[in-house]
N, CA, C and O atoms as a CHARMM CRD file, in Angstrom:
* protein
*
  340
    1    1 MET  N     23.45400  31.55700 -17.16400 PROA 1      0.00000
    2    1 MET  CA    22.72100  30.21400 -17.04400 PROA 1      0.00000
    3    1 MET  C     23.37100  29.05600 -17.79700 PROA 1      0.00000
    4    1 MET  O     23.82400  29.17500 -18.93600 PROA 1      0.00000
    5    2 GLU  N     23.38600  27.92200 -17.08200 PROA 2      0.00000
    6    2 GLU  CA    24.12600  26.78800 -17.58800 PROA 2      0.00000
    7    2 GLU  C     23.41500  26.17300 -18.76300 PROA 2      0.00000
    8    2 GLU  O     22.22300  25.91800 -18.58900 PROA 2      0.00000
    9    3 SER  N     23.79600  25.97400 -19.59300 PROA 3      0.00000
   10    3 SER  CA    23.12200  25.14200 -20.69800 PROA 3      0.00000
   11    3 SER  C     23.55900  23.95800 -21.18500 PROA 3      0.00000
   12    3 SER  O     24.34900  23.94600 -22.13000 PROA 3      0.00000
   13    4 ARG  N     23.07000  22.71500 -20.56000 PROA 4      0.00000
   14    4 ARG  CA    23.61200  21.35300 -20.98300 PROA 4      0.00000
   15    4 ARG  C     22.70700  20.91900 -22.09800 PROA 4      0.00000
   16    4 ARG  O     21.63000  21.37000 -22.48800 PROA 4      0.00000
   17    5 LEU  N     23.54100  19.78800 -22.55100 PROA 5      0.00000
   18    5 LEU  CA    22.51700  19.01600 -23.73700 PROA 5      0.00000
   19    5 LEU  C     21.96400  17.82800 -23.29800 PROA 5      0.00000
   20    5 LEU  O     20.93000  17.42100 -23.82900 PROA 5      0.00000
   21    6 LEU  N     22.63200  17.05700 -22.18200 PROA 6      0.00000
   22    6 LEU  CA    22.20600  15.86900 -21.50600 PROA 6      0.00000
   23    6 LEU  C     22.15900  16.07900 -19.91900 PROA 6      0.00000
   24    6 LEU  O     23.06400  16.69100 -19.35200 PROA 6      0.00000
   25    7 TYR  N     21.16500  15.59500 -19.29000 PROA 7      0.00000
   26    7 TYR  CA    21.05900  15.48200 -17.65500 PROA 7      0.00000
   27    7 TYR  C     20.68700  14.19700 -17.33500 PROA 7      0.00000
   28    7 TYR  O     19.98800  13.47700 -18.04700 PROA 7      0.00000
   29    8 ASP  N     21.23800  13.85600 -16.07300 PROA 8      0.00000
   30    8 ASP  CA    21.15600  12.53000 -15.35300 PROA 8      0.00000
   31    8 ASP  C     19.70100  12.54600 -14.89600 PROA 8      0.00000
   32    8 ASP  O     19.02300  13.57400 -14.91300 PROA 8      0.00000
   33    9 ARG  N     19.27900  11.43100 -14.51200 PROA 9      0.00000
   34    9 ARG  CA    17.70300  11.20900 -14.26200 PROA 9      0.00000
   35    9 ARG  C     17.46100  12.09800 -13.09300 PROA 9      0.00000
   36    9 ARG  O     16.37500  12.66800 -13.19900 PROA 9      0.00000
   37   10 LYS  N     18.12400  12.40400 -12.00400 PROA 10     0.00000
   38   10 LYS  CA    17.94600  13.05200 -10.93000 PROA 10     0.00000
   39   10 LYS  C     17.65400  14.47800 -11.15500 PROA 10     0.00000
   40   10 LYS  O     16.64500  15.07900 -10.78500 PROA 10     0.00000
   41   11 THR  N     18.83300  15.02600 -11.91900 PROA 11     0.00000
   42   11 THR  CA    18.54600  16.39900 -12.38800 PROA 11     0.00000
   43   11 THR  C     17.26400  16.56600 -13.24200 PROA 11     0.00000
   44   11 THR  O     16.44500  17.43400 -12.94300 PROA 11     0.00000
   45   12 ALA  N     17.06900  15.68600 -14.37900 PROA 12     0.00000
   46   12 ALA  CA    15.99900  15.81400 -15.17100 PROA 12     0.00000
   47   12 ALA  C     14.50900  15.86300 -14.36700 PROA 12     0.00000
   48   12 ALA  O     13.55500  16.59700 -14.62900 PROA 12     0.00000
   49   13 ALA  N     14.61200  14.92800 -13.39500 PROA 13     0.00000
   50   13 ALA  CA    13.33800  14.83000 -12.71500 PROA 13     0.00000
   51   13 ALA  C     13.14800  16.27600 -11.84300 PROA 13     0.00000
   52   13 ALA  O     12.05000  16.83300 -11.85100 PROA 13     0.00000
   53   14 ARG  N     14.14400  16.77100 -11.18900 PROA 14     0.00000
   54   14 ARG  CA    13.90100  17.91800 -10.72400 PROA 14     0.00000
   55   14 ARG  C     13.63600  19.00900 -11.52000 PROA 14     0.00000
   56   14 ARG  O     12.89000  19.89800 -11.10800 PROA 14     0.00000
   57   15 MET  N     14.22400  19.06500 -12.76200 PROA 15     0.00000
   58   15 MET  CA    13.76700  20.15800 -13.71800 PROA 15     0.00000
   59   15 MET  C     12.21600  20.02400 -13.94300 PROA 15     0.00000
   60   15 MET  O     11.53200  21.04700 -13.89800 PROA 15     0.00000
   61   16 LEU  N     11.61600  18.75600 -14.19400 PROA 16     0.00000
   62   16 LEU  CA    10.32400  18.66900 -14.32900 PROA 16     0.00000
   63   16 LEU  C      9.42300  18.66400 -13.06600 PROA 16     0.00000
   64   16 LEU  O      8.23100  18.36500 -13.14400 PROA 16     0.00000
   65   17 SER  N     10.02600  19.00400 -11.90300 PROA 17     0.00000
   66   17 SER  CA     9.35700  18.87400 -10.46900 PROA 17     0.00000
   67   17 SER  C      8.60000  17.65600 -10.28000 PROA 17     0.00000
   68   17 SER  O      7.47400  17.68700  -9.78400 PROA 17     0.00000
   69   18 ILE  N      9.21200  16.48900 -10.68200 PROA 18     0.00000
   70   18 ILE  CA     8.65800  15.05200 -10.42800 PROA 18     0.00000
   71   18 ILE  C      9.59500  14.26300  -9.58400 PROA 18     0.00000
   72   18 ILE  O     10.64900  14.70100  -9.12400 PROA 18     0.00000
   73   19 SER  N      9.18900  13.23100  -9.44300 PROA 19     0.00000
   74   19 SER  CA    10.06200  12.28700  -8.68600 PROA 19     0.00000
   75   19 SER  C     11.03200  11.32300  -9.72400 PROA 19     0.00000
   76   19 SER  O     10.56500  11.01600 -10.82100 PROA 19     0.00000
   77   20 VAL  N     11.97000  11.00700  -9.45300 PROA 20     0.00000
   78   20 VAL  CA    12.84800  10.01700 -10.23800 PROA 20     0.00000
   79   20 VAL  C     11.95200   8.72700 -10.83400 PROA 20     0.00000
   80   20 VAL  O     12.03300   8.27000 -11.97400 PROA 20     0.00000
   81   21 ARG  N     11.14400   8.30100  -9.83500 PROA 21     0.00000
   82   21 ARG  CA    10.49600   7.24800 -10.31100 PROA 21     0.00000
   83   21 ARG  C      9.40400   7.63800 -11.47800 PROA 21     0.00000
   84   21 ARG  O      9.19600   6.99600 -12.50700 PROA 21     0.00000
   85   22 SER  N      8.82600   8.72400 -11.10300 PROA 22     0.00000
   86   22 SER  CA     7.85800   9.28300 -12.34900 PROA 22     0.00000
   87   22 SER  C      8.58800   9.51300 -13.52700 PROA 22     0.00000
   88   22 SER  O      8.00700   9.37800 -14.60400 PROA 22     0.00000
   89   23 LEU  N      9.83100   9.85600 -13.48900 PROA 23     0.00000
   90   23 LEU  CA    10.39100  10.30000 -14.75300 PROA 23     0.00000
   91   23 LEU  C     10.90300   8.80700 -15.38600 PROA 23     0.00000
   92   23 LEU  O     11.00100   8.63200 -16.60100 PROA 23     0.00000
   93   24 ASP  N     11.19000   7.83700 -14.45800 PROA 24     0.00000
   94   24 ASP  CA    11.66100   6.70800 -15.17500 PROA 24     0.00000
   95   24 ASP  C     10.22600   5.93700 -15.90200 PROA 24     0.00000
   96   24 ASP  O     10.33700   5.24100 -16.91100 PROA 24     0.00000
   97   25 TYR  N      8.99600   6.16700 -15.27000 PROA 25     0.00000
   98   25 TYR  CA     7.80800   5.79700 -15.96700 PROA 25     0.00000
   99   25 TYR  C      7.71800   6.46000 -17.35600 PROA 25     0.00000
  100   25 TYR  O      7.37300   5.89200 -18.39200 PROA 25     0.00000
  101   26 ILE  N      8.07400   7.72900 -17.22000 PROA 26     0.00000
  102   26 ILE  CA     7.71700   8.48900 -18.60500 PROA 26     0.00000
  103   26 ILE  C      8.67600   7.93200 -19.62800 PROA 26     0.00000
  104   26 ILE  O      8.28000   7.66200 -20.76200 PROA 26     0.00000
  105   27 ILE  N     10.21400   7.71200 -19.17000 PROA 27     0.00000
  106   27 ILE  CA    11.02700   7.26400 -20.11500 PROA 27     0.00000
  107   27 ILE  C     10.57200   5.93900 -20.45500 PROA 27     0.00000
  108   27 ILE  O     10.54100   5.68700 -21.66000 PROA 27     0.00000
  109   28 ALA  N     10.24300   5.11400 -19.71900 PROA 28     0.00000
  110   28 ALA  CA     9.80900   3.84700 -20.41200 PROA 28     0.00000
  111   28 ALA  C      8.58100   3.64700 -21.35800 PROA 28     0.00000
  112   28 ALA  O      8.39800   2.75900 -22.19100 PROA 28     0.00000
  113   29 GLY  N      7.69500   4.83000 -20.97400 PROA 29     0.00000
  114   29 GLY  CA     6.64600   5.10600 -22.01100 PROA 29     0.00000
  115   29 GLY  C      7.15000   5.75700 -23.26200 PROA 29     0.00000
  116   29 GLY  O      6.33200   5.99900 -24.14900 PROA 29     0.00000
  117   30 LYS  N      8.26300   6.02900 -23.40800 PROA 30     0.00000
  118   30 LYS  CA     9.14200   6.77300 -24.61000 PROA 30     0.00000
  119   30 LYS  C      8.51700   8.14000 -24.70500 PROA 30     0.00000
  120   30 LYS  O      8.42100   8.72200 -25.78500 PROA 30     0.00000
  121   31 GLY  N      8.03000   8.72400 -23.40200 PROA 31     0.00000
  122   31 GLY  CA     7.99600  10.21300 -23.59100 PROA 31     0.00000
  123   31 GLY  C      9.16300  11.13800 -23.52600 PROA 31     0.00000
  124   31 GLY  O      9.06600  12.35100 -23.71100 PROA 31     0.00000
  125   32 LEU  N     10.19700  10.55000 -23.27400 PROA 32     0.00000
  126   32 LEU  CA    11.48900  11.49100 -23.18000 PROA 32     0.00000
  127   32 LEU  C     12.50400  10.67600 -24.19100 PROA 32     0.00000
  128   32 LEU  O     12.40400   9.45100 -24.26800 PROA 32     0.00000
  129   33 ASP  N     13.44700  11.36600 -24.93400 PROA 33     0.00000
  130   33 ASP  CA    14.29100  10.94000 -25.43200 PROA 33     0.00000
  131   33 ASP  C     15.70500  10.70300 -24.55500 PROA 33     0.00000
  132   33 ASP  O     16.09400  11.63800 -23.85400 PROA 33     0.00000
  133   34 THR  N     16.30500   9.72600 -24.58500 PROA 34     0.00000
  134   34 THR  CA    17.57700   9.42600 -23.71300 PROA 34     0.00000
  135   34 THR  C     18.83700   8.81900 -24.38500 PROA 34     0.00000
  136   34 THR  O     18.69700   8.02700 -25.31700 PROA 34     0.00000
  137   35 ARG  N     20.10300   9.18500 -23.91600 PROA 35     0.00000
  138   35 ARG  CA    21.03300   8.67100 -24.22400 PROA 35     0.00000
  139   35 ARG  C     21.79000   7.83100 -23.40100 PROA 35     0.00000
  140   35 ARG  O     21.92400   8.26200 -22.25600 PROA 35     0.00000
  141   36 ARG  N     22.33100   6.74400 -23.65000 PROA 36     0.00000
  142   36 ARG  CA    23.01100   5.78600 -22.69300 PROA 36     0.00000
  143   36 ARG  C     24.61700   6.03300 -22.78300 PROA 36     0.00000
  144   36 ARG  O     25.08100   5.92500 -23.91800 PROA 36     0.00000
  145   37 ILE  N     25.38600   6.30100 -21.89800 PROA 37     0.00000
  146   37 ILE  CA    26.60200   6.39800 -21.75500 PROA 37     0.00000
  147   37 ILE  C     27.20400   5.32300 -20.76000 PROA 37     0.00000
  148   37 ILE  O     27.16700   5.62000 -19.56600 PROA 37     0.00000
  149   38 GLY  N     27.65900   4.31400 -21.06000 PROA 38     0.00000
  150   38 GLY  CA    27.85600   3.11400 -20.20800 PROA 38     0.00000
  151   38 GLY  C     26.69200   2.61600 -19.52400 PROA 38     0.00000
  152   38 GLY  O     25.75700   2.05400 -20.09500 PROA 38     0.00000
  153   39 SER  N     26.77500   2.84800 -18.21900 PROA 39     0.00000
  154   39 SER  CA    25.29000   2.31800 -17.36400 PROA 39     0.00000
  155   39 SER  C     24.48200   3.49500 -17.39000 PROA 39     0.00000
  156   39 SER  O     23.27500   3.36500 -17.18500 PROA 39     0.00000
  157   40 LYS  N     25.02100   4.75000 -17.63600 PROA 40     0.00000
  158   40 LYS  CA    24.18500   5.78500 -17.46600 PROA 40     0.00000
  159   40 LYS  C     23.33700   6.24300 -18.25300 PROA 40     0.00000
  160   40 LYS  O     23.61400   6.33100 -19.44900 PROA 40     0.00000
  161   41 VAL  N     22.00300   6.67400 -17.71800 PROA 41     0.00000
  162   41 VAL  CA    20.75700   7.10900 -18.75100 PROA 41     0.00000
  163   41 VAL  C     20.98300   8.78500 -18.73500 PROA 41     0.00000
  164   41 VAL  O     21.07700   9.42700 -17.68900 PROA 41     0.00000
  165   42 LEU  N     21.03600   9.23100 -19.76000 PROA 42     0.00000
  166   42 LEU  CA    20.96700  10.75100 -19.85800 PROA 42     0.00000
  167   42 LEU  C     19.83100  11.11100 -20.61400 PROA 42     0.00000
  168   42 LEU  O     19.52600  10.51600 -21.64800 PROA 42     0.00000
  169   43 VAL  N     19.07900  12.22200 -20.06600 PROA 43     0.00000
  170   43 VAL  CA    17.88600  12.87800 -20.90600 PROA 43     0.00000
  171   43 VAL  C     18.24300  13.88900 -21.54000 PROA 43     0.00000
  172   43 VAL  O     18.92300  14.74400 -20.97300 PROA 43     0.00000
  173   44 THR  N     17.85300  14.02700 -22.90500 PROA 44     0.00000
  174   44 THR  CA    18.24500  15.13000 -23.82700 PROA 44     0.00000
  175   44 THR  C     17.34600  16.41900 -23.37300 PROA 44     0.00000
  176   44 THR  O     16.14300  16.35000 -23.11800 PROA 44     0.00000
  177   45 HSD  N     18.16000  17.64100 -23.31600 PROA 45     0.00000
  178   45 HSD  CA    17.49000  18.84200 -23.04700 PROA 45     0.00000
  179   45 HSD  C     16.09500  19.11300 -23.65600 PROA 45     0.00000
  180   45 HSD  O     15.04700  19.40100 -23.07800 PROA 45     0.00000
  181   46 ALA  N     16.38500  18.92700 -25.12900 PROA 46     0.00000
  182   46 ALA  CA    15.14700  19.13800 -26.12600 PROA 46     0.00000
  183   46 ALA  C     14.01000  18.34400 -25.68000 PROA 46     0.00000
  184   46 ALA  O     12.88800  18.84800 -25.72200 PROA 46     0.00000
  185   47 SER  N     14.19800  17.04400 -25.21700 PROA 47     0.00000
  186   47 SER  CA    12.94400  16.41500 -24.94200 PROA 47     0.00000
  187   47 SER  C     12.39000  16.74900 -23.58400 PROA 47     0.00000
  188   47 SER  O     11.21800  16.52600 -23.28100 PROA 47     0.00000
  189   48 LEU  N     13.30700  17.31200 -22.74700 PROA 48     0.00000
  190   48 LEU  CA    12.53500  17.77900 -21.39000 PROA 48     0.00000
  191   48 LEU  C     11.79500  19.17600 -21.76600 PROA 48     0.00000
  192   48 LEU  O     10.77000  19.43500 -21.13600 PROA 48     0.00000
  193   49 VAL  N     12.19900  19.99700 -22.64800 PROA 49     0.00000
  194   49 VAL  CA    11.62600  21.25500 -23.00200 PROA 49     0.00000
  195   49 VAL  C     10.42200  20.91900 -23.72000 PROA 49     0.00000
  196   49 VAL  O      9.46700  21.67900 -23.56200 PROA 49     0.00000
  197   50 ARG  N     10.27600  19.83200 -24.54800 PROA 50     0.00000
  198   50 ARG  CA     9.23700  19.55100 -25.35000 PROA 50     0.00000
  199   50 ARG  C      7.99100  18.65300 -24.40500 PROA 50     0.00000
  200   50 ARG  O      6.78500  18.71800 -24.64200 PROA 50     0.00000
  201   51 TYR  N      8.55200  17.92500 -23.43800 PROA 51     0.00000
  202   51 TYR  CA     7.52400  17.48500 -22.56500 PROA 51     0.00000
  203   51 TYR  C      6.99500  18.42700 -21.53000 PROA 51     0.00000
  204   51 TYR  O      5.82900  18.35700 -21.14200 PROA 51     0.00000
  205   52 ALA  N      7.96400  19.42600 -21.02500 PROA 52     0.00000
  206   52 ALA  CA     7.35900  20.53300 -20.32000 PROA 52     0.00000
  207   52 ALA  C      6.30200  21.48600 -20.81700 PROA 52     0.00000
  208   52 ALA  O      5.44200  22.00200 -20.10300 PROA 52     0.00000
  209   53 SER  N      6.43800  21.65100 -21.99000 PROA 53     0.00000
  210   53 SER  CA     5.56500  22.58200 -22.59900 PROA 53     0.00000
  211   53 SER  C      4.23700  21.79400 -23.21100 PROA 53     0.00000
  212   53 SER  O      3.39300  22.46200 -23.80900 PROA 53     0.00000
  213   54 GLY  N      4.06600  20.35900 -23.05100 PROA 54     0.00000
  214   54 GLY  CA     2.78200  19.77400 -23.53400 PROA 54     0.00000
  215   54 GLY  C      1.94700  19.53800 -22.32200 PROA 54     0.00000
  216   54 GLY  O      2.45900  19.67800 -21.21100 PROA 54     0.00000
  217   55 ASN  N      0.64700  19.17400 -22.45800 PROA 55     0.00000
  218   55 ASN  CA    -0.18200  18.80000 -21.46700 PROA 55     0.00000
  219   55 ASN  C     -0.31600  17.16800 -21.42900 PROA 55     0.00000
  220   55 ASN  O     -0.43700  16.44800 -22.42000 PROA 55     0.00000
  221   56 HSD  N     -0.27100  16.79500 -20.21400 PROA 56     0.00000
  222   56 HSD  CA    -0.02300  15.50600 -19.84900 PROA 56     0.00000
  223   56 HSD  C     -1.11000  15.10700 -18.95800 PROA 56     0.00000
  224   56 HSD  O     -1.21500  15.60000 -17.83500 PROA 56     0.00000
  225   57 CYS  N     -2.03900  14.10900 -19.47700 PROA 57     0.00000
  226   57 CYS  CA    -3.10600  13.59800 -18.36600 PROA 57     0.00000
  227   57 CYS  C     -2.95400  12.14100 -18.26900 PROA 57     0.00000
  228   57 CYS  O     -2.79400  11.44000 -19.26900 PROA 57     0.00000
  229   58 GLU  N     -3.00600  11.64200 -16.97200 PROA 58     0.00000
  230   58 GLU  CA    -2.80100  10.12700 -16.79400 PROA 58     0.00000
  231   58 GLU  C     -4.40000   9.82200 -16.43800 PROA 58     0.00000
  232   58 GLU  O     -5.08400  10.48800 -15.66200 PROA 58     0.00000
  233   59 SER  N     -4.81100   8.70000 -17.16100 PROA 59     0.00000
  234   59 SER  CA    -6.02700   8.21300 -17.01600 PROA 59     0.00000
  235   59 SER  C     -6.34000   7.64200 -15.65800 PROA 59     0.00000
  236   59 SER  O     -5.59200   6.86900 -15.06000 PROA 59     0.00000
  237   60 VAL  N     -7.49700   8.07900 -15.21600 PROA 60     0.00000
  238   60 VAL  CA    -7.74100   7.57000 -13.79800 PROA 60     0.00000
  239   60 VAL  C     -8.32600   6.31400 -13.73700 PROA 60     0.00000
  240   60 VAL  O     -8.16800   5.59700 -12.74900 PROA 60     0.00000
  241   61 VAL  N     -8.95900   5.99100 -14.65800 PROA 61     0.00000
  242   61 VAL  CA    -9.54300   4.75300 -15.03800 PROA 61     0.00000
  243   61 VAL  C     -8.67500   3.64200 -15.44800 PROA 61     0.00000
  244   61 VAL  O     -7.94000   3.77900 -16.42500 PROA 61     0.00000
  245   62 THR  N     -8.70800   2.47600 -14.72700 PROA 62     0.00000
  246   62 THR  CA    -7.92300   1.49900 -15.30500 PROA 62     0.00000
  247   62 THR  C     -8.96900   0.37000 -15.92400 PROA 62     0.00000
  248   62 THR  O    -10.19700   0.43200 -15.87200 PROA 62     0.00000
  249   63 SER  N     -8.22600  -0.60300 -16.48000 PROA 63     0.00000
  250   63 SER  CA    -8.96000  -1.66100 -17.48500 PROA 63     0.00000
  251   63 SER  C     -9.98200  -2.40500 -16.65400 PROA 63     0.00000
  252   63 SER  O    -11.04300  -2.82300 -17.11700 PROA 63     0.00000
  253   64 GLY  N     -9.54700  -2.56000 -15.24200 PROA 64     0.00000
  254   64 GLY  CA   -10.48500  -3.32900 -14.38100 PROA 64     0.00000
  255   64 GLY  C    -10.83600  -2.84500 -13.09100 PROA 64     0.00000
  256   64 GLY  O    -10.04600  -2.09700 -12.51600 PROA 64     0.00000
  257   65 SER  N    -11.77900  -3.12700 -12.62100 PROA 65     0.00000
  258   65 SER  CA   -12.37000  -2.65000 -11.30300 PROA 65     0.00000
  259   65 SER  C    -11.50800  -3.21000 -10.03500 PROA 65     0.00000
  260   65 SER  O    -10.47100  -3.84800 -10.21900 PROA 65     0.00000
  261   66 ALA  N    -11.93400  -2.96900  -8.94600 PROA 66     0.00000
  262   66 ALA  CA   -11.09400  -3.22100  -7.57100 PROA 66     0.00000
  263   66 ALA  C    -11.45400  -4.95000  -7.48000 PROA 66     0.00000
  264   66 ALA  O    -10.63800  -5.79000  -7.09900 PROA 66     0.00000
  265   67 LYS  N    -12.69300  -5.20700  -7.86900 PROA 67     0.00000
  266   67 LYS  CA   -13.08000  -6.61800  -7.75500 PROA 67     0.00000
  267   67 LYS  C    -12.49700  -7.31000  -9.00700 PROA 67     0.00000
  268   67 LYS  O    -12.75500  -8.51000  -9.09000 PROA 67     0.00000
  269   68 GLY  N    -11.74400  -6.75600 -10.01100 PROA 68     0.00000
  270   68 GLY  CA   -11.37300  -7.33900 -10.90400 PROA 68     0.00000
  271   68 GLY  C    -12.23000  -8.05800 -12.28400 PROA 68     0.00000
  272   68 GLY  O    -11.84500  -9.01500 -12.95500 PROA 68     0.00000
  273   69 SER  N    -13.45000  -7.29300 -12.44200 PROA 69     0.00000
  274   69 SER  CA   -14.37800  -7.65700 -13.31100 PROA 69     0.00000
  275   69 SER  C    -13.68100  -7.69900 -14.75600 PROA 69     0.00000
  276   69 SER  O    -13.89600  -8.62100 -15.54300 PROA 69     0.00000
  277   70 GLY  N    -12.82500  -6.61800 -15.03800 PROA 70     0.00000
  278   70 GLY  CA   -12.29800  -6.43200 -16.34400 PROA 70     0.00000
  279   70 GLY  C    -13.00700  -5.47700 -17.23500 PROA 70     0.00000
  280   70 GLY  O    -12.56300  -5.15500 -18.33700 PROA 70     0.00000
  281   71 ASN  N    -14.18800  -5.00500 -16.70200 PROA 71     0.00000
  282   71 ASN  CA   -14.84200  -4.33000 -17.80800 PROA 71     0.00000
  283   71 ASN  C    -15.15100  -2.82800 -17.14200 PROA 71     0.00000
  284   71 ASN  O    -15.75000  -2.71300 -16.07300 PROA 71     0.00000
  285   72 THR  N    -14.72900  -1.84900 -17.81400 PROA 72     0.00000
  286   72 THR  CA   -14.92300  -0.37900 -17.30800 PROA 72     0.00000
  287   72 THR  C    -16.17700   0.22700 -18.42000 PROA 72     0.00000
  288   72 THR  O    -16.14400   0.21300 -19.65100 PROA 72     0.00000
  289   73 SER  N    -17.04100   0.64000 -17.69600 PROA 73     0.00000
  290   73 SER  CA   -18.30600   1.30400 -18.54400 PROA 73     0.00000
  291   73 SER  C    -17.80400   2.34200 -19.44000 PROA 73     0.00000
  292   73 SER  O    -16.67300   2.81100 -19.31500 PROA 73     0.00000
  293   74 THR  N    -18.69000   2.73300 -20.40800 PROA 74     0.00000
  294   74 THR  CA   -18.27400   3.57700 -21.30700 PROA 74     0.00000
  295   74 THR  C    -18.33300   4.95700 -20.58300 PROA 74     0.00000
  296   74 THR  O    -17.42100   5.75000 -20.81300 PROA 74     0.00000
  297   75 ALA  N    -19.19900   5.25900 -19.84400 PROA 75     0.00000
  298   75 ALA  CA   -19.62900   6.33700 -18.96300 PROA 75     0.00000
  299   75 ALA  C    -18.35100   6.73100 -18.19100 PROA 75     0.00000
  300   75 ALA  O    -17.91300   7.88000 -18.14300 PROA 75     0.00000
  301   76 ALA  N    -17.81400   5.68200 -17.61000 PROA 76     0.00000
  302   76 ALA  CA   -16.64500   5.97400 -16.79300 PROA 76     0.00000
  303   76 ALA  C    -15.45100   6.31800 -17.77700 PROA 76     0.00000
  304   76 ALA  O    -14.68100   7.20500 -17.41000 PROA 76     0.00000
  305   77 ARG  N    -15.26700   5.80000 -18.78800 PROA 77     0.00000
  306   77 ARG  CA   -14.03800   6.19400 -19.63400 PROA 77     0.00000
  307   77 ARG  C    -14.29800   7.67500 -20.38900 PROA 77     0.00000
  308   77 ARG  O    -13.38900   8.38800 -20.81400 PROA 77     0.00000
  309   78 ASN  N    -15.48400   7.92900 -20.45300 PROA 78     0.00000
  310   78 ASN  CA   -15.76500   9.37800 -21.06700 PROA 78     0.00000
  311   78 ASN  C    -15.44000  10.16200 -19.81500 PROA 78     0.00000
  312   78 ASN  O    -14.62400  11.06900 -19.97600 PROA 78     0.00000
  313   79 ALA  N    -15.90300   9.99000 -18.65100 PROA 79     0.00000
  314   79 ALA  CA   -15.76000  10.78800 -17.58500 PROA 79     0.00000
  315   79 ALA  C    -14.20900  11.06600 -17.38000 PROA 79     0.00000
  316   79 ALA  O    -13.77100  12.17700 -17.08100 PROA 79     0.00000
  317   80 ALA  N    -13.42000   9.93000 -17.57600 PROA 80     0.00000
  318   80 ALA  CA   -12.06500  10.26700 -17.29100 PROA 80     0.00000
  319   80 ALA  C    -11.31200  10.94600 -18.35300 PROA 80     0.00000
  320   80 ALA  O    -10.24700  11.53500 -18.16400 PROA 80     0.00000
  321   81 SER  N    -11.98200  10.82400 -19.60300 PROA 81     0.00000
  322   81 SER  CA   -11.30600  11.47100 -20.73000 PROA 81     0.00000
  323   81 SER  C    -11.64000  12.83100 -20.88900 PROA 81     0.00000
  324   81 SER  O    -10.89800  13.61800 -21.47800 PROA 81     0.00000
  325   82 SER  N    -12.80600  13.16800 -20.35300 PROA 82     0.00000
  326   82 SER  CA   -13.06200  14.74900 -20.08100 PROA 82     0.00000
  327   82 SER  C    -12.37000  15.61800 -19.19600 PROA 82     0.00000
  328   82 SER  O    -12.43300  16.84400 -19.28700 PROA 82     0.00000
  329   83 LYS  N    -11.55100  14.85700 -18.13400 PROA 83     0.00000
  330   83 LYS  CA   -10.93500  15.49400 -17.33100 PROA 83     0.00000
  331   83 LYS  C     -9.55000  15.80400 -18.02300 PROA 83     0.00000
  332   83 LYS  O     -8.81700  16.67700 -17.55800 PROA 83     0.00000
  333   84 CYS  N     -9.24500  15.15900 -19.01100 PROA 84     0.00000
  334   84 CYS  CA    -8.08800  15.48500 -19.87300 PROA 84     0.00000
  335   84 CYS  C     -8.09500  16.54100 -20.96400 PROA 84     0.00000
  336   84 CYS  O     -7.07500  16.94700 -21.52000 PROA 84     0.00000
  337   85 ALA  N     -9.25300  16.92700 -21.20700 PROA 85     0.00000
  338   85 ALA  CA    -9.71700  17.74300 -22.52000 PROA 85     0.00000
  339   85 ALA  C     -9.34800  19.21900 -22.04500 PROA 85     0.00000
  340   85 ALA  O     -9.55500  20.17700 -22.78900 PROA 85     0.00000
């Protein structure tokens, strides 16, 4: 079995079974450690293992509603957080 230290974005996304776009969102949110070599973004093996071994929950509730009221009820926030527990 091959053991690399760094993976390109496409390979890293495949290893996590997600899209490259989803991987980019995780990288932007500082969820994975990266190294830059020229214009290439490489993801570290250790951060892939750490990310894969953790639990991750995306919040379903956003800060605003479809009509843009900007207020999310406490009940809605609690319901969303209970799905992540």
